mmCIF entry with sequence, helices, sheets and N, C-alpha, C, O atoms, coordinates in Angstrom:
data_MODEL
# 
_entry.id   MODEL 
# 
_entity.id                         1 
_entity.type                       polymer 
_entity.pdbx_number_of_molecules   1 
# 
_entity_poly.entity_id                      1 
_entity_poly.type                           'polypeptide(L)' 
_entity_poly.nstd_linkage                   no 
_entity_poly.nstd_monomer                   no 
_entity_poly.pdbx_seq_one_letter_code       MTTPAILTMIIAQGTIISLAVYFFYRVLTTPPKEEPDSFSENDDEPR 
_entity_poly.pdbx_seq_one_letter_code_can   MTTPAILTMIIAQGTIISLAVYFFYRVLTTPPKEEPDSFSENDDEPR 
_entity_poly.pdbx_strand_id                 A 
# 
loop_
_entity_poly_seq.entity_id 
_entity_poly_seq.num 
_entity_poly_seq.mon_id 
_entity_poly_seq.hetero 
1 1  MET n 
1 2  THR n 
1 3  THR n 
1 4  PRO n 
1 5  ALA n 
1 6  ILE n 
1 7  LEU n 
1 8  THR n 
1 9  MET n 
1 10 ILE n 
1 11 ILE n 
1 12 ALA n 
1 13 GLN n 
1 14 GLY n 
1 15 THR n 
1 16 ILE n 
1 17 ILE n 
1 18 SER n 
1 19 LEU n 
1 20 ALA n 
1 21 VAL n 
1 22 TYR n 
1 23 PHE n 
1 24 PHE n 
1 25 TYR n 
1 26 ARG n 
1 27 VAL n 
1 28 LEU n 
1 29 THR n 
1 30 THR n 
1 31 PRO n 
1 32 PRO n 
1 33 LYS n 
1 34 GLU n 
1 35 GLU n 
1 36 PRO n 
1 37 ASP n 
1 38 SER n 
1 39 PHE n 
1 40 SER n 
1 41 GLU n 
1 42 ASN n 
1 43 ASP n 
1 44 ASP n 
1 45 GLU n 
1 46 PRO n 
1 47 ARG n 
# 
_struct_asym.id          A 
_struct_asym.entity_id   1 
# 
loop_
_struct_conf.conf_type_id 
_struct_conf.id 
_struct_conf.pdbx_PDB_helix_id 
_struct_conf.beg_label_comp_id 
_struct_conf.beg_label_asym_id 
_struct_conf.beg_label_seq_id 
_struct_conf.pdbx_beg_PDB_ins_code 
_struct_conf.end_label_comp_id 
_struct_conf.end_label_asym_id 
_struct_conf.end_label_seq_id 
_struct_conf.pdbx_end_PDB_ins_code 
_struct_conf.beg_auth_comp_id 
_struct_conf.beg_auth_asym_id 
_struct_conf.beg_auth_seq_id 
_struct_conf.end_auth_comp_id 
_struct_conf.end_auth_asym_id 
_struct_conf.end_auth_seq_id 
_struct_conf.pdbx_PDB_helix_class 
_struct_conf.details 
_struct_conf.pdbx_PDB_helix_length 
HELX_P HELX_P1 AA1 THR A 3  ? THR A 29 ? THR A 3  THR A 29 1 ? 27 
HELX_P HELX_P2 AA2 SER A 38 ? GLU A 41 ? SER A 38 GLU A 41 1 ? 4  
# 
_struct_conf_type.id          HELX_P 
_struct_conf_type.criteria    ? 
_struct_conf_type.reference   ? 
# 
loop_
_atom_site.group_PDB 
_atom_site.id 
_atom_site.type_symbol 
_atom_site.label_atom_id 
_atom_site.label_alt_id 
_atom_site.label_comp_id 
_atom_site.label_asym_id 
_atom_site.label_entity_id 
_atom_site.label_seq_id 
_atom_site.pdbx_PDB_ins_code 
_atom_site.Cartn_x 
_atom_site.Cartn_y 
_atom_site.Cartn_z 
_atom_site.occupancy 
_atom_site.B_iso_or_equiv 
_atom_site.pdbx_formal_charge 
_atom_site.auth_seq_id 
_atom_site.auth_comp_id 
_atom_site.auth_asym_id 
_atom_site.auth_atom_id 
_atom_site.pdbx_PDB_model_num 
ATOM 1   N N  . MET A 1 1  ? 13.835 6.984  -56.845 1.00 0.00 ? 1  MET A N  1 
ATOM 2   C CA . MET A 1 1  ? 13.498 7.965  -55.811 1.00 0.00 ? 1  MET A CA 1 
ATOM 3   C C  . MET A 1 1  ? 14.245 9.265  -56.246 1.00 0.00 ? 1  MET A C  1 
ATOM 4   O O  . MET A 1 1  ? 15.377 9.258  -56.730 1.00 0.00 ? 1  MET A O  1 
ATOM 5   N N  . THR A 1 2  ? 13.499 10.375 -56.024 1.00 0.00 ? 2  THR A N  1 
ATOM 6   C CA . THR A 1 2  ? 14.161 11.648 -56.242 1.00 0.00 ? 2  THR A CA 1 
ATOM 7   C C  . THR A 1 2  ? 15.025 12.122 -55.182 1.00 0.00 ? 2  THR A C  1 
ATOM 8   O O  . THR A 1 2  ? 14.930 11.637 -54.055 1.00 0.00 ? 2  THR A O  1 
ATOM 9   N N  . THR A 1 3  ? 15.874 13.047 -55.459 1.00 0.00 ? 3  THR A N  1 
ATOM 10  C CA . THR A 1 3  ? 16.834 13.527 -54.308 1.00 0.00 ? 3  THR A CA 1 
ATOM 11  C C  . THR A 1 3  ? 16.023 14.192 -53.128 1.00 0.00 ? 3  THR A C  1 
ATOM 12  O O  . THR A 1 3  ? 16.400 13.919 -51.988 1.00 0.00 ? 3  THR A O  1 
ATOM 13  N N  . PRO A 1 4  ? 15.012 14.985 -53.281 1.00 0.00 ? 4  PRO A N  1 
ATOM 14  C CA . PRO A 1 4  ? 14.305 15.467 -52.149 1.00 0.00 ? 4  PRO A CA 1 
ATOM 15  C C  . PRO A 1 4  ? 13.578 14.460 -51.383 1.00 0.00 ? 4  PRO A C  1 
ATOM 16  O O  . PRO A 1 4  ? 13.465 14.628 -50.169 1.00 0.00 ? 4  PRO A O  1 
ATOM 17  N N  . ALA A 1 5  ? 13.051 13.390 -51.969 1.00 0.00 ? 5  ALA A N  1 
ATOM 18  C CA . ALA A 1 5  ? 12.440 12.315 -51.226 1.00 0.00 ? 5  ALA A CA 1 
ATOM 19  C C  . ALA A 1 5  ? 13.492 11.568 -50.365 1.00 0.00 ? 5  ALA A C  1 
ATOM 20  O O  . ALA A 1 5  ? 13.197 11.208 -49.225 1.00 0.00 ? 5  ALA A O  1 
ATOM 21  N N  . ILE A 1 6  ? 14.749 11.325 -50.912 1.00 0.00 ? 6  ILE A N  1 
ATOM 22  C CA . ILE A 1 6  ? 15.690 10.570 -50.169 1.00 0.00 ? 6  ILE A CA 1 
ATOM 23  C C  . ILE A 1 6  ? 16.207 11.521 -49.026 1.00 0.00 ? 6  ILE A C  1 
ATOM 24  O O  . ILE A 1 6  ? 16.566 10.978 -47.981 1.00 0.00 ? 6  ILE A O  1 
ATOM 25  N N  . LEU A 1 7  ? 16.271 12.783 -49.122 1.00 0.00 ? 7  LEU A N  1 
ATOM 26  C CA . LEU A 1 7  ? 16.735 13.718 -48.145 1.00 0.00 ? 7  LEU A CA 1 
ATOM 27  C C  . LEU A 1 7  ? 15.648 13.666 -47.058 1.00 0.00 ? 7  LEU A C  1 
ATOM 28  O O  . LEU A 1 7  ? 15.975 13.493 -45.883 1.00 0.00 ? 7  LEU A O  1 
ATOM 29  N N  . THR A 1 8  ? 14.328 13.816 -47.433 1.00 0.00 ? 8  THR A N  1 
ATOM 30  C CA . THR A 1 8  ? 13.299 13.765 -46.489 1.00 0.00 ? 8  THR A CA 1 
ATOM 31  C C  . THR A 1 8  ? 13.262 12.461 -45.600 1.00 0.00 ? 8  THR A C  1 
ATOM 32  O O  . THR A 1 8  ? 13.018 12.483 -44.394 1.00 0.00 ? 8  THR A O  1 
ATOM 33  N N  . MET A 1 9  ? 13.521 11.370 -46.301 1.00 0.00 ? 9  MET A N  1 
ATOM 34  C CA . MET A 1 9  ? 13.491 10.035 -45.608 1.00 0.00 ? 9  MET A CA 1 
ATOM 35  C C  . MET A 1 9  ? 14.655 10.025 -44.665 1.00 0.00 ? 9  MET A C  1 
ATOM 36  O O  . MET A 1 9  ? 14.440 9.643  -43.514 1.00 0.00 ? 9  MET A O  1 
ATOM 37  N N  . ILE A 1 10 ? 15.889 10.406 -45.019 1.00 0.00 ? 10 ILE A N  1 
ATOM 38  C CA . ILE A 1 10 ? 17.051 10.354 -44.232 1.00 0.00 ? 10 ILE A CA 1 
ATOM 39  C C  . ILE A 1 10 ? 16.829 11.294 -43.063 1.00 0.00 ? 10 ILE A C  1 
ATOM 40  O O  . ILE A 1 10 ? 17.105 10.887 -41.935 1.00 0.00 ? 10 ILE A O  1 
ATOM 41  N N  . ILE A 1 11 ? 16.370 12.475 -43.233 1.00 0.00 ? 11 ILE A N  1 
ATOM 42  C CA . ILE A 1 11 ? 16.118 13.500 -42.162 1.00 0.00 ? 11 ILE A CA 1 
ATOM 43  C C  . ILE A 1 11 ? 15.145 12.882 -41.139 1.00 0.00 ? 11 ILE A C  1 
ATOM 44  O O  . ILE A 1 11 ? 15.420 12.886 -39.939 1.00 0.00 ? 11 ILE A O  1 
ATOM 45  N N  . ALA A 1 12 ? 13.993 12.346 -41.629 1.00 0.00 ? 12 ALA A N  1 
ATOM 46  C CA . ALA A 1 12 ? 12.866 11.837 -40.758 1.00 0.00 ? 12 ALA A CA 1 
ATOM 47  C C  . ALA A 1 12 ? 13.431 10.679 -39.928 1.00 0.00 ? 12 ALA A C  1 
ATOM 48  O O  . ALA A 1 12 ? 13.263 10.706 -38.709 1.00 0.00 ? 12 ALA A O  1 
ATOM 49  N N  . GLN A 1 13 ? 14.151 9.567  -40.559 1.00 0.00 ? 13 GLN A N  1 
ATOM 50  C CA . GLN A 1 13 ? 14.649 8.479  -39.894 1.00 0.00 ? 13 GLN A CA 1 
ATOM 51  C C  . GLN A 1 13 ? 15.758 8.998  -38.933 1.00 0.00 ? 13 GLN A C  1 
ATOM 52  O O  . GLN A 1 13 ? 15.778 8.528  -37.795 1.00 0.00 ? 13 GLN A O  1 
ATOM 53  N N  . GLY A 1 14 ? 16.654 9.901  -39.286 1.00 0.00 ? 14 GLY A N  1 
ATOM 54  C CA . GLY A 1 14 ? 17.588 10.368 -38.299 1.00 0.00 ? 14 GLY A CA 1 
ATOM 55  C C  . GLY A 1 14 ? 17.067 11.022 -37.120 1.00 0.00 ? 14 GLY A C  1 
ATOM 56  O O  . GLY A 1 14 ? 17.589 10.858 -36.017 1.00 0.00 ? 14 GLY A O  1 
ATOM 57  N N  . THR A 1 15 ? 15.974 11.815 -37.327 1.00 0.00 ? 15 THR A N  1 
ATOM 58  C CA . THR A 1 15 ? 15.366 12.466 -36.167 1.00 0.00 ? 15 THR A CA 1 
ATOM 59  C C  . THR A 1 15 ? 14.724 11.380 -35.267 1.00 0.00 ? 15 THR A C  1 
ATOM 60  O O  . THR A 1 15 ? 14.923 11.416 -34.053 1.00 0.00 ? 15 THR A O  1 
ATOM 61  N N  . ILE A 1 16 ? 13.992 10.456 -35.807 1.00 0.00 ? 16 ILE A N  1 
ATOM 62  C CA . ILE A 1 16 ? 13.331 9.392  -34.945 1.00 0.00 ? 16 ILE A CA 1 
ATOM 63  C C  . ILE A 1 16 ? 14.379 8.492  -34.233 1.00 0.00 ? 16 ILE A C  1 
ATOM 64  O O  . ILE A 1 16 ? 14.149 8.027  -33.117 1.00 0.00 ? 16 ILE A O  1 
ATOM 65  N N  . ILE A 1 17 ? 15.510 8.265  -34.890 1.00 0.00 ? 17 ILE A N  1 
ATOM 66  C CA . ILE A 1 17 ? 16.441 7.347  -34.285 1.00 0.00 ? 17 ILE A CA 1 
ATOM 67  C C  . ILE A 1 17 ? 17.183 8.109  -33.227 1.00 0.00 ? 17 ILE A C  1 
ATOM 68  O O  . ILE A 1 17 ? 17.482 7.505  -32.197 1.00 0.00 ? 17 ILE A O  1 
ATOM 69  N N  . SER A 1 18 ? 17.530 9.441  -33.378 1.00 0.00 ? 18 SER A N  1 
ATOM 70  C CA . SER A 1 18 ? 18.193 10.173 -32.388 1.00 0.00 ? 18 SER A CA 1 
ATOM 71  C C  . SER A 1 18 ? 17.276 10.452 -31.169 1.00 0.00 ? 18 SER A C  1 
ATOM 72  O O  . SER A 1 18 ? 17.740 10.445 -30.029 1.00 0.00 ? 18 SER A O  1 
ATOM 73  N N  . LEU A 1 19 ? 15.971 10.698 -31.422 1.00 0.00 ? 19 LEU A N  1 
ATOM 74  C CA . LEU A 1 19 ? 15.072 10.836 -30.276 1.00 0.00 ? 19 LEU A CA 1 
ATOM 75  C C  . LEU A 1 19 ? 14.959 9.395  -29.400 1.00 0.00 ? 19 LEU A C  1 
ATOM 76  O O  . LEU A 1 19 ? 14.950 9.377  -28.169 1.00 0.00 ? 19 LEU A O  1 
ATOM 77  N N  . ALA A 1 20 ? 14.886 8.355  -30.136 1.00 0.00 ? 20 ALA A N  1 
ATOM 78  C CA . ALA A 1 20 ? 14.815 7.056  -29.420 1.00 0.00 ? 20 ALA A CA 1 
ATOM 79  C C  . ALA A 1 20 ? 16.032 6.940  -28.633 1.00 0.00 ? 20 ALA A C  1 
ATOM 80  O O  . ALA A 1 20 ? 15.915 6.662  -27.440 1.00 0.00 ? 20 ALA A O  1 
ATOM 81  N N  . VAL A 1 21 ? 17.311 7.133  -29.195 1.00 0.00 ? 21 VAL A N  1 
ATOM 82  C CA . VAL A 1 21 ? 18.527 6.949  -28.477 1.00 0.00 ? 21 VAL A CA 1 
ATOM 83  C C  . VAL A 1 21 ? 18.499 7.860  -27.300 1.00 0.00 ? 21 VAL A C  1 
ATOM 84  O O  . VAL A 1 21 ? 18.839 7.406  -26.207 1.00 0.00 ? 21 VAL A O  1 
ATOM 85  N N  . TYR A 1 22 ? 18.120 9.127  -27.420 1.00 0.00 ? 22 TYR A N  1 
ATOM 86  C CA . TYR A 1 22 ? 18.211 10.065 -26.305 1.00 0.00 ? 22 TYR A CA 1 
ATOM 87  C C  . TYR A 1 22 ? 17.363 9.628  -25.178 1.00 0.00 ? 22 TYR A C  1 
ATOM 88  O O  . TYR A 1 22 ? 17.795 9.568  -24.027 1.00 0.00 ? 22 TYR A O  1 
ATOM 89  N N  . PHE A 1 23 ? 16.043 9.297  -25.540 1.00 0.00 ? 23 PHE A N  1 
ATOM 90  C CA . PHE A 1 23 ? 15.089 8.787  -24.455 1.00 0.00 ? 23 PHE A CA 1 
ATOM 91  C C  . PHE A 1 23 ? 15.553 7.494  -23.792 1.00 0.00 ? 23 PHE A C  1 
ATOM 92  O O  . PHE A 1 23 ? 15.446 7.356  -22.574 1.00 0.00 ? 23 PHE A O  1 
ATOM 93  N N  . PHE A 1 24 ? 16.022 6.624  -24.508 1.00 0.00 ? 24 PHE A N  1 
ATOM 94  C CA . PHE A 1 24 ? 16.610 5.340  -24.038 1.00 0.00 ? 24 PHE A CA 1 
ATOM 95  C C  . PHE A 1 24 ? 17.801 5.565  -23.087 1.00 0.00 ? 24 PHE A C  1 
ATOM 96  O O  . PHE A 1 24 ? 17.954 4.840  -22.104 1.00 0.00 ? 24 PHE A O  1 
ATOM 97  N N  . TYR A 1 25 ? 18.655 6.588  -23.387 1.00 0.00 ? 25 TYR A N  1 
ATOM 98  C CA . TYR A 1 25 ? 19.789 6.891  -22.561 1.00 0.00 ? 25 TYR A CA 1 
ATOM 99  C C  . TYR A 1 25 ? 19.283 7.527  -21.310 1.00 0.00 ? 25 TYR A C  1 
ATOM 100 O O  . TYR A 1 25 ? 19.828 7.291  -20.231 1.00 0.00 ? 25 TYR A O  1 
ATOM 101 N N  . ARG A 1 26 ? 18.217 8.356  -21.423 1.00 0.00 ? 26 ARG A N  1 
ATOM 102 C CA . ARG A 1 26 ? 17.729 9.015  -20.143 1.00 0.00 ? 26 ARG A CA 1 
ATOM 103 C C  . ARG A 1 26 ? 17.091 8.010  -19.311 1.00 0.00 ? 26 ARG A C  1 
ATOM 104 O O  . ARG A 1 26 ? 17.152 8.171  -18.092 1.00 0.00 ? 26 ARG A O  1 
ATOM 105 N N  . VAL A 1 27 ? 16.492 7.002  -19.782 1.00 0.00 ? 27 VAL A N  1 
ATOM 106 C CA . VAL A 1 27 ? 15.780 5.873  -19.028 1.00 0.00 ? 27 VAL A CA 1 
ATOM 107 C C  . VAL A 1 27 ? 16.893 5.157  -18.188 1.00 0.00 ? 27 VAL A C  1 
ATOM 108 O O  . VAL A 1 27 ? 16.765 4.852  -17.002 1.00 0.00 ? 27 VAL A O  1 
ATOM 109 N N  . LEU A 1 28 ? 17.998 4.929  -18.956 1.00 0.00 ? 28 LEU A N  1 
ATOM 110 C CA . LEU A 1 28 ? 19.037 4.059  -18.386 1.00 0.00 ? 28 LEU A CA 1 
ATOM 111 C C  . LEU A 1 28 ? 19.846 4.888  -17.339 1.00 0.00 ? 28 LEU A C  1 
ATOM 112 O O  . LEU A 1 28 ? 20.372 4.290  -16.400 1.00 0.00 ? 28 LEU A O  1 
ATOM 113 N N  . THR A 1 29 ? 19.956 6.129  -17.452 1.00 0.00 ? 29 THR A N  1 
ATOM 114 C CA . THR A 1 29 ? 20.854 6.923  -16.558 1.00 0.00 ? 29 THR A CA 1 
ATOM 115 C C  . THR A 1 29 ? 20.103 7.618  -15.449 1.00 0.00 ? 29 THR A C  1 
ATOM 116 O O  . THR A 1 29 ? 20.753 8.192  -14.576 1.00 0.00 ? 29 THR A O  1 
ATOM 117 N N  . THR A 1 30 ? 18.765 7.610  -15.415 1.00 0.00 ? 30 THR A N  1 
ATOM 118 C CA . THR A 1 30 ? 18.004 8.299  -14.373 1.00 0.00 ? 30 THR A CA 1 
ATOM 119 C C  . THR A 1 30 ? 18.106 7.510  -13.055 1.00 0.00 ? 30 THR A C  1 
ATOM 120 O O  . THR A 1 30 ? 17.812 6.316  -12.993 1.00 0.00 ? 30 THR A O  1 
ATOM 121 N N  . PRO A 1 31 ? 18.560 8.271  -11.943 1.00 0.00 ? 31 PRO A N  1 
ATOM 122 C CA . PRO A 1 31 ? 18.588 7.525  -10.740 1.00 0.00 ? 31 PRO A CA 1 
ATOM 123 C C  . PRO A 1 31 ? 17.236 7.100  -10.188 1.00 0.00 ? 31 PRO A C  1 
ATOM 124 O O  . PRO A 1 31 ? 16.277 7.852  -10.362 1.00 0.00 ? 31 PRO A O  1 
ATOM 125 N N  . PRO A 1 32 ? 17.095 6.018  -9.572  1.00 0.00 ? 32 PRO A N  1 
ATOM 126 C CA . PRO A 1 32 ? 15.769 5.601  -9.054  1.00 0.00 ? 32 PRO A CA 1 
ATOM 127 C C  . PRO A 1 32 ? 15.198 6.554  -7.928  1.00 0.00 ? 32 PRO A C  1 
ATOM 128 O O  . PRO A 1 32 ? 15.971 7.066  -7.119  1.00 0.00 ? 32 PRO A O  1 
ATOM 129 N N  . LYS A 1 33 ? 13.952 6.766  -7.890  1.00 0.00 ? 33 LYS A N  1 
ATOM 130 C CA . LYS A 1 33 ? 13.317 7.609  -6.760  1.00 0.00 ? 33 LYS A CA 1 
ATOM 131 C C  . LYS A 1 33 ? 13.424 6.844  -5.434  1.00 0.00 ? 33 LYS A C  1 
ATOM 132 O O  . LYS A 1 33 ? 13.301 5.622  -5.354  1.00 0.00 ? 33 LYS A O  1 
ATOM 133 N N  . GLU A 1 34 ? 13.656 7.640  -4.432  1.00 0.00 ? 34 GLU A N  1 
ATOM 134 C CA . GLU A 1 34 ? 13.671 6.996  -3.075  1.00 0.00 ? 34 GLU A CA 1 
ATOM 135 C C  . GLU A 1 34 ? 12.108 6.865  -2.665  1.00 0.00 ? 34 GLU A C  1 
ATOM 136 O O  . GLU A 1 34 ? 11.388 7.854  -2.531  1.00 0.00 ? 34 GLU A O  1 
ATOM 137 N N  . GLU A 1 35 ? 11.707 5.653  -2.498  1.00 0.00 ? 35 GLU A N  1 
ATOM 138 C CA . GLU A 1 35 ? 10.388 5.457  -2.151  1.00 0.00 ? 35 GLU A CA 1 
ATOM 139 C C  . GLU A 1 35 ? 10.339 5.226  -0.564  1.00 0.00 ? 35 GLU A C  1 
ATOM 140 O O  . GLU A 1 35 ? 11.184 4.537  0.006   1.00 0.00 ? 35 GLU A O  1 
ATOM 141 N N  . PRO A 1 36 ? 9.363  5.810  0.048   1.00 0.00 ? 36 PRO A N  1 
ATOM 142 C CA . PRO A 1 36 ? 9.247  5.505  1.534   1.00 0.00 ? 36 PRO A CA 1 
ATOM 143 C C  . PRO A 1 36 ? 9.078  4.130  1.817   1.00 0.00 ? 36 PRO A C  1 
ATOM 144 O O  . PRO A 1 36 ? 8.417  3.395  1.083   1.00 0.00 ? 36 PRO A O  1 
ATOM 145 N N  . ASP A 1 37 ? 9.702  3.710  2.951   1.00 0.00 ? 37 ASP A N  1 
ATOM 146 C CA . ASP A 1 37 ? 9.528  2.317  3.331   1.00 0.00 ? 37 ASP A CA 1 
ATOM 147 C C  . ASP A 1 37 ? 8.261  2.247  4.334   1.00 0.00 ? 37 ASP A C  1 
ATOM 148 O O  . ASP A 1 37 ? 8.232  2.815  5.425   1.00 0.00 ? 37 ASP A O  1 
ATOM 149 N N  . SER A 1 38 ? 7.273  1.502  3.820   1.00 0.00 ? 38 SER A N  1 
ATOM 150 C CA . SER A 1 38 ? 6.031  1.582  4.669   1.00 0.00 ? 38 SER A CA 1 
ATOM 151 C C  . SER A 1 38 ? 6.170  0.994  6.031   1.00 0.00 ? 38 SER A C  1 
ATOM 152 O O  . SER A 1 38 ? 5.397  1.294  6.941   1.00 0.00 ? 38 SER A O  1 
ATOM 153 N N  . PHE A 1 39 ? 7.190  0.128  6.176   1.00 0.00 ? 39 PHE A N  1 
ATOM 154 C CA . PHE A 1 39 ? 7.315  -0.532 7.617   1.00 0.00 ? 39 PHE A CA 1 
ATOM 155 C C  . PHE A 1 39 ? 7.999  0.491  8.555   1.00 0.00 ? 39 PHE A C  1 
ATOM 156 O O  . PHE A 1 39 ? 7.669  0.599  9.736   1.00 0.00 ? 39 PHE A O  1 
ATOM 157 N N  . SER A 1 40 ? 8.999  1.262  7.955   1.00 0.00 ? 40 SER A N  1 
ATOM 158 C CA . SER A 1 40 ? 9.703  2.186  8.878   1.00 0.00 ? 40 SER A CA 1 
ATOM 159 C C  . SER A 1 40 ? 8.775  3.393  9.207   1.00 0.00 ? 40 SER A C  1 
ATOM 160 O O  . SER A 1 40 ? 8.967  4.002  10.259  1.00 0.00 ? 40 SER A O  1 
ATOM 161 N N  . GLU A 1 41 ? 7.787  3.765  8.367   1.00 0.00 ? 41 GLU A N  1 
ATOM 162 C CA . GLU A 1 41 ? 6.882  4.808  8.603   1.00 0.00 ? 41 GLU A CA 1 
ATOM 163 C C  . GLU A 1 41 ? 5.854  4.524  9.748   1.00 0.00 ? 41 GLU A C  1 
ATOM 164 O O  . GLU A 1 41 ? 5.315  5.429  10.384  1.00 0.00 ? 41 GLU A O  1 
ATOM 165 N N  . ASN A 1 42 ? 5.630  3.203  9.956   1.00 0.00 ? 42 ASN A N  1 
ATOM 166 C CA . ASN A 1 42 ? 4.543  2.744  10.787  1.00 0.00 ? 42 ASN A CA 1 
ATOM 167 C C  . ASN A 1 42 ? 5.121  2.162  12.045  1.00 0.00 ? 42 ASN A C  1 
ATOM 168 O O  . ASN A 1 42 ? 4.448  1.380  12.717  1.00 0.00 ? 42 ASN A O  1 
ATOM 169 N N  . ASP A 1 43 ? 6.389  2.522  12.407  1.00 0.00 ? 43 ASP A N  1 
ATOM 170 C CA . ASP A 1 43 ? 6.985  1.865  13.618  1.00 0.00 ? 43 ASP A CA 1 
ATOM 171 C C  . ASP A 1 43 ? 6.402  2.387  14.862  1.00 0.00 ? 43 ASP A C  1 
ATOM 172 O O  . ASP A 1 43 ? 6.376  1.647  15.845  1.00 0.00 ? 43 ASP A O  1 
ATOM 173 N N  . ASP A 1 44 ? 5.912  3.630  14.929  1.00 0.00 ? 44 ASP A N  1 
ATOM 174 C CA . ASP A 1 44 ? 5.383  4.199  16.199  1.00 0.00 ? 44 ASP A CA 1 
ATOM 175 C C  . ASP A 1 44 ? 3.887  3.874  16.285  1.00 0.00 ? 44 ASP A C  1 
ATOM 176 O O  . ASP A 1 44 ? 3.294  4.149  17.329  1.00 0.00 ? 44 ASP A O  1 
ATOM 177 N N  . GLU A 1 45 ? 3.308  3.370  15.374  1.00 0.00 ? 45 GLU A N  1 
ATOM 178 C CA . GLU A 1 45 ? 1.842  3.090  15.488  1.00 0.00 ? 45 GLU A CA 1 
ATOM 179 C C  . GLU A 1 45 ? 1.528  1.657  16.132  1.00 0.00 ? 45 GLU A C  1 
ATOM 180 O O  . GLU A 1 45 ? 2.091  0.625  15.767  1.00 0.00 ? 45 GLU A O  1 
ATOM 181 N N  . PRO A 1 46 ? 0.634  1.721  17.058  1.00 0.00 ? 46 PRO A N  1 
ATOM 182 C CA . PRO A 1 46 ? 0.348  0.406  17.637  1.00 0.00 ? 46 PRO A CA 1 
ATOM 183 C C  . PRO A 1 46 ? -0.336 -0.592 16.634  1.00 0.00 ? 46 PRO A C  1 
ATOM 184 O O  . PRO A 1 46 ? -1.026 -0.210 15.689  1.00 0.00 ? 46 PRO A O  1 
ATOM 185 N N  . ARG A 1 47 ? -0.086 -1.869 16.923  1.00 0.00 ? 47 ARG A N  1 
ATOM 186 C CA . ARG A 1 47 ? -0.746 -2.865 15.975  1.00 0.00 ? 47 ARG A CA 1 
ATOM 187 C C  . ARG A 1 47 ? -2.120 -3.244 16.442  1.00 0.00 ? 47 ARG A C  1 
ATOM 188 O O  . ARG A 1 47 ? -2.795 -4.041 15.792  1.00 0.00 ? 47 ARG A O  1 
# 
């Protein structure tokens, strides 16, 4: 392999790996959304 090909391969793989790590970190550290409780919202409605 020539030097430009090796550099291109290393840069491409480094970019893909760093993006994957970044988004995986974001998924693990994002707090969960507060979803409304369907039972507590319907307490005042007659059955």
